[in-house]
Backbone as CSV, one residue per row, in Angstrom:
resi,resn,N_x,N_y,N_z,CA_x,CA_y,CA_z,C_x,C_y,C_z
1,ALA,0.918,-1.098,0.172,-0.269,-0.545,0.192,0.621,1.206,-0.082
2,ASP,1.706,1.266,0.697,2.786,2.295,1.069,3.314,2.945,-0.577
3,LEU,3.829,1.312,-0.923,4.502,1.627,-2.374,3.424,2.315,-2.882
4,LEU,2.227,1.535,-3.142,0.923,2.426,-4.289,1.527,4.008,-4.330
5,GLU,0.932,3.632,-2.998,0.759,5.738,-2.330,1.680,6.153,-3.049
6,ARG,3.271,5.665,-2.570,4.242,7.082,-3.163,4.742,7.085,-4.398
7,LEU,3.758,6.015,-5.433,4.240,5.316,-7.001,3.304,6.753,-7.445
8,ALA,1.823,6.722,-6.738,1.308,7.823,-6.609,0.653,9.893,-6.897
9,THR,2.333,9.608,-6.149,2.208,10.432,-5.330,3.684,11.418,-6.184
10,ALA,4.009,10.085,-7.344,5.082,9.913,-8.143,6.188,10.714,-7.460
11,GLU,6.248,9.886,-5.977,7.851,10.381,-5.612,8.666,8.553,-6.522
12,ALA,9.909,8.516,-6.392,10.496,8.197,-6.861,10.947,7.135,-5.906
13,VAL,10.782,5.529,-6.142,10.255,4.468,-5.849,11.961,3.773,-6.652
14,THR,12.698,2.898,-5.292,12.939,1.793,-5.771,13.415,0.446,-4.912
15,VAL,13.597,-0.539,-6.061,12.731,-2.084,-5.155,14.559,-2.660,-4.980
16,LEU,14.875,-2.809,-4.260,16.045,-3.860,-4.347,15.957,-4.880,-3.307
17,ALA,17.096,-5.746,-3.723,16.892,-7.124,-2.678,16.586,-6.720,-1.050
18,ASP,16.658,-7.060,-0.273,17.478,-7.434,1.357,18.711,-6.998,1.290
19,ASP,19.226,-8.264,0.536,20.831,-8.450,0.627,21.549,-7.732,-0.225
20,ALA,21.210,-6.949,-0.933,21.741,-5.773,-2.209,22.824,-4.672,-0.552
21,GLU,23.764,-4.561,-1.210,25.097,-3.729,-1.067,25.172,-2.084,-1.914
22,LEU,24.751,-1.311,0.027,24.977,-0.124,-0.643,26.311,0.551,-0.305
23,THR,26.400,1.643,-0.797,27.940,2.388,-0.426,27.078,3.243,0.641
24,PRO,28.059,3.924,1.053,27.684,4.749,2.674,27.193,5.802,2.177
25,GLU,27.328,6.315,0.600,26.566,7.352,-0.082,25.314,7.257,-0.429
26,GLU,24.757,6.103,-0.735,23.471,5.061,-1.029,23.100,5.369,0.952
27,ALA,23.644,4.800,1.591,22.968,4.727,2.532,22.495,5.703,3.082
28,ALA,23.467,6.541,3.029,22.558,8.569,3.727,21.683,8.208,2.696
29,ALA,21.194,8.318,1.625,20.200,8.807,0.934,19.083,7.904,1.802
30,VAL,19.038,6.540,1.743,17.981,6.030,2.517,17.916,6.988,3.644
31,LEU,18.449,6.788,4.813,18.550,6.889,6.037,18.331,8.481,5.911
32,GLY,18.231,9.434,5.116,18.084,10.666,5.480,19.277,11.340,6.265
33,ILE,20.682,10.935,6.513,21.553,12.051,6.525,22.327,12.158,5.742
34,SER,23.565,12.518,6.301,24.740,13.319,5.809,25.566,11.565,5.353
35,ARG,26.177,11.346,4.373,27.911,10.473,4.539,28.593,10.255,5.659
36,PRO,29.053,11.827,5.686,30.370,11.344,7.070,29.852,10.471,8.391
37,LEU,28.228,11.143,8.541,27.456,11.328,9.688,27.238,8.901,9.869
38,VAL,26.977,8.279,8.648,26.644,7.505,7.933,28.023,6.356,8.422
39,ARG,29.119,7.278,8.634,30.239,6.745,8.329,30.770,6.982,10.812
40,ARG,30.446,8.004,10.925,30.640,7.682,12.248,29.302,6.861,12.835
41,ARG,28.511,5.939,12.437,27.990,4.880,12.809,28.017,3.797,12.931
42,MET,28.929,3.969,10.935,29.817,2.122,10.960,30.906,2.191,11.907
43,ASP,31.381,3.838,12.523,32.890,3.697,12.953,32.325,3.062,14.157
44,ALA,31.399,3.486,14.359,30.614,3.593,16.215,30.375,1.601,16.500
45,GLY,30.082,1.309,15.016,29.599,-0.058,15.715,28.077,-0.393,15.119
46,LEU,27.448,1.364,14.990,25.922,0.804,15.176,25.026,-0.132,13.990
47,LEU,26.687,-0.040,12.605,25.821,-0.322,11.298,26.679,-0.831,10.534
48,PRO,26.558,-2.319,10.626,27.697,-2.953,10.018,27.953,-2.842,9.237
49,PHE,29.367,-3.519,8.524,29.453,-3.343,7.086,31.001,-4.227,6.629
50,ARG,30.877,-4.348,5.490,32.249,-4.658,4.996,33.314,-3.936,4.168
51,ARG,34.149,-4.372,4.086,35.593,-3.796,3.442,35.327,-4.517,1.856
52,VAL,35.610,-3.580,0.319,36.302,-4.314,-0.245,36.919,-3.346,-0.589
53,GLY,38.103,-4.365,-0.309,39.359,-3.559,-1.146,39.679,-1.905,0.056
54,ALA,39.271,-0.706,-0.210,39.251,0.682,0.446,37.366,1.020,0.480
55,HIS,36.987,0.801,0.037,35.949,0.575,0.317,35.302,-0.171,1.164
56,ARG,33.786,0.807,1.288,32.676,-0.329,2.299,31.405,0.182,2.129
57,ARG,31.216,-1.430,2.320,29.563,-1.789,1.235,28.474,-1.846,2.739
58,LEU,27.915,-1.598,2.987,26.894,-1.917,3.873,25.628,-3.038,3.456
59,ARG,25.160,-3.613,3.851,23.748,-4.612,3.866,22.418,-3.709,3.674
60,LEU,21.448,-3.462,2.969,20.670,-3.026,2.525,19.965,-3.487,4.501
61,ALA,19.728,-4.385,4.373,19.227,-5.631,5.640,19.022,-4.505,6.729
62,ASP,20.113,-4.296,6.947,21.825,-3.657,8.817,20.970,-2.111,8.209
63,VAL,20.703,-0.915,7.176,20.616,0.001,6.491,19.297,0.506,7.530
64,LEU,18.192,-0.817,6.553,16.615,-0.359,7.591,16.415,-1.177,8.947
65,ALA,17.263,-1.260,9.214,17.086,-1.821,10.464,17.900,-0.341,11.700
66,LEU,18.764,0.173,11.492,19.416,1.195,11.665,18.200,2.295,11.763
67,ARG,16.832,2.812,10.195,16.042,3.766,10.037,15.659,3.048,11.036
68,ALA,14.744,2.043,10.762,13.740,1.867,12.068,14.262,2.452,13.481
69,ARG,15.259,1.691,13.917,15.719,2.110,15.539,15.179,3.300,15.756
70,GLU,16.418,3.765,14.804,16.328,5.588,14.461,14.802,5.783,14.159
71,ALA,14.245,6.105,13.948,13.205,6.813,14.368,11.900,5.791,15.010
72,ASP,12.269,4.758,15.685,11.863,4.544,17.161,12.340,5.677,18.058
73,ARG,13.438,6.282,17.966,14.259,6.814,18.515,14.178,8.489,18.809
74,ARG,13.457,8.548,17.297,13.554,10.258,16.785,11.518,10.097,17.224
75,ALA,10.857,8.783,16.855,9.625,9.374,17.655,9.405,9.701,19.247
76,ALA,9.954,9.239,20.133,10.047,9.018,21.957,10.846,10.920,21.670
77,ILE,11.874,11.350,21.105,11.907,12.320,21.544,10.638,13.411,21.023
78,ASP,10.432,13.306,19.788,9.539,14.607,19.662,8.590,14.533,20.863
79,ASP,8.010,13.023,21.321,6.989,12.659,21.782,7.446,13.803,23.800
80,LEU,9.103,13.572,23.458,9.375,14.326,25.136,9.403,15.741,24.762
81,ALA,10.026,16.565,23.692,9.385,17.795,22.904,8.228,18.067,23.566
82,ALA,7.551,17.966,23.012,5.453,17.682,23.222,5.437,18.044,24.248
83,ASP,5.290,16.308,24.944,4.742,17.296,27.116,5.497,18.211,27.259
84,THR,7.020,18.657,27.217,8.100,19.583,27.853,7.241,21.116,27.363
85,GLU,6.322,21.027,25.954,6.166,22.178,25.493,4.551,22.551,26.262
86,ASP,4.301,21.398,26.384,2.632,21.166,27.056,2.774,21.642,28.377
87,LEU,3.862,21.515,28.964,4.481,21.809,30.340,4.653,23.496,30.823
88,GLU,5.491,23.873,30.077,5.887,24.928,29.322,4.306,26.248,29.539
89,ARG,3.601,25.623,28.395,2.359,26.277,28.813,1.446,26.346,29.718
90,GLY,1.324,25.029,29.910,0.248,24.303,31.152,0.182,24.843,32.334
91,HIS,1.434,24.429,32.921,1.998,25.509,33.576,3.323,26.076,34.278
92,GLY,3.181,26.865,33.361,4.334,28.574,33.241,6.369,27.382,33.735
93,LEU,6.336,26.002,33.651,6.814,25.677,33.782,8.419,25.850,32.848
């Protein structure tokens, strides 16, 4: 359903196998963050990768798993921010 909705609104859609390998630049596009941030997550062990010569490659499944984890964290941060704003407005804190 999500795929059809995106196609209907003329958004770009890419279909890849779960075991497809991505470059850090492609992973950055999937995650919606910069390439340096992708590399930081790789260096911190949050995003598994393998080396191909001097280059790094990431599995799409690992990138999507990180995106899901970070989406949950962002949602929690947004909820906390909304609660803080409510406290400030409603209770003068």
